[in-house]
C-alpha positions, -999 to 999 in steps of 0.1 A, spaced: 541 -605 345 547 -573 323 510 -567 316 504 -571 354 531 -545 360 516 -521 336 482 -526 349 489 -518 389 508 -488 374 477 -479 355 453 -483 386 475 -463 409 479 -435 386 440 -436 384 436 -435 418 465 -413 428 469 -389 400 503 -371 402 510 -389 433 536 -417 443 536 -445 465 569 -456 484 569 -489 506 599 -491 531 607 -526 550 623 -515 583 652 -542 588 675 -536 618 705 -544 593 698 -517 568 704 -479 570 664 -476 572 667 -497 604 677 -464 619 638 -456 621 631 -485 644 624 -475 679 613 -439 668 575 -428 670 561 -412 641 562 -379 657 599 -379 662 604 -384 624 612 -352 602 587 -359 573 586 -334 546 551 -313 543 544 -329 509 550 -367 522 525 -384 542 531 -419 562 495 -432 555 500 -469 569 521 -493 588 519 -530 579 527 -551 611 527 -586 616 499 -590 587 479 -559 602 477 -523 589 479 -502 617 472 -466 613 502 -440 622 494 -419 651 518 -397 664 527 -417 692 529 -450 672 565 -465 676 582 -483 647 592 -517 652 619 -541 633 600 -555 602 572 -529 600 565 -520 563 561 -481 560 537 -468 532 544 -435 520 525 -413 497 538 -381 482 540 -361 448 556 -381 419 595 -374 422 592 -365 457 592 -399 475 626 -409 488 642 -442 481 650 -469 506 686 -455 507 676 -420 514 649 -425 536 667 -427 570 689 -396 562 657 -376 555 633 -387 582 656 -385 612 658 -349 627 691 -336 631 704 -318 662 699 -283 665 732 -267 667 721 -231 677 
């Protein structure tokens, strides 16, 4: 199993040098569940991060601005190494804060 994990990381590094991949399962009972019901364009995503795919009910969906997020969706996000948020951070980073001005 260790060899497989090492091999997977080597493949990712070879295909995506300097980049990191994050995968996030949208579960209603978790903090990241706050993204459920939002569209891609409603999210506040850092310029260097890209939502590359949504895995929904066995299908891969291309995330378009109008794509709504649903419970049990899995987001795949790619960004520079060290910039991809943890599951605990993602809801706070991606939900737009109200403009108080």
